[in-house]
N, C-alpha and C positions, 0 to 999 in steps of 0.2 A: 504494500500500500504506500502510496506517496504521501508526502507531508500534507498536501492539500486535502486528500481524502481523510486523513487522521483528524485534521482540524474540523472538517464537516461532521464527522462522526462524533467528535467531542461536543460540538455545539448541539447536535441532535440529542446526545445523551443528557446534556444539561436541560434542554427543553422538556424531554420526557420525564426527567426527575421532578421538575417544577410542576408539571401537569399531574403526575402521580401524587405528589404531596398535597395538592389542592383537592384532588378527588378523595384522598385518604381522609382529609379533614371533613369534607362534606359527608362522606360515608360514615364517619364516626358519629357525627351529629345526627344523621338519619337513623343510624343503628340504635343510638340512645333513645330516640323518640319512638321507634317501632319495637324496642326491646329485642333486638336481634343480637346474635353472637358477634364477637369482635373479629369479623372477617377482614376489617380494614387493616389489620396488622399484616395481612398478606401483601398489601400494597407497599408497606415499608420493606418487606422482604424483596419485592421486585425492585425497589429503589436500591437496595444493597447489592443486588445482582448487577444492576447497571453500573453502579459505582465501581464494583470489582472489575467489570469488563473494561471500563475506562482506564482504570489503573493498570491492568494488564497491557492494554494498548500503549499506554504511555511508557511503561517499562520496556516493552519490546521495540518501540520506536527509537528509544535512546540507546539501544543495543546493550543494556545492562544484563539482559537475560537472553541466553542464546538457545532458542528453539527455532524450528523451521517457521518461516513466515506463514505458510499455509496452515500449519497446526495451530498457531496462536490466533490466526484469523478465524478458523473454525471454532475454536474454544470460545472466543469472545462473542461470536455471532450466536452460538448455542446458549451462552449465558443471557444474552439479550432476548432470545426466543423464550427461554424459561421465564424470564421476568415478565414478558408480555403475556404469556399463557397464565401465569399466576395472577396477574393484574386483571385480566379479563374475567377469570373465574371469580375473583373477589368483587369486582364491580357488578357482575350479574347477580350476586347474592343480595345486593342492596337496590339495584336499579332495574331489575327485570320487569317490574310493574309498569315501567314507562312504555314498553313495547305493546302491552295490551291497551294502553290509553291512546297511543299513536295510531294503531291499526284498528281501532274501534270504529266501525262504520255502521 
């Protein structure tokens, strides 16, 4: 990956982290009102996975850790996929009622 791609991925990571933190806060408040279990904590797990992936990208870009570029790229993309999957699952626990309201005809 070139330096330009790394910077783009880094800014995308920051954007996703901010969005997940906002959704976690809103989900926490909604969960307290509806007396739901604390699934919002899974969103913080997703944030941790994205931060870990960004750190691995930074370390491998600076050549401090020597693994194959393809291996580290695959690992970091897998970490981001896991974070996304966990986040979608957690969001659906709180926000799935919106789908029935939107498609209610």
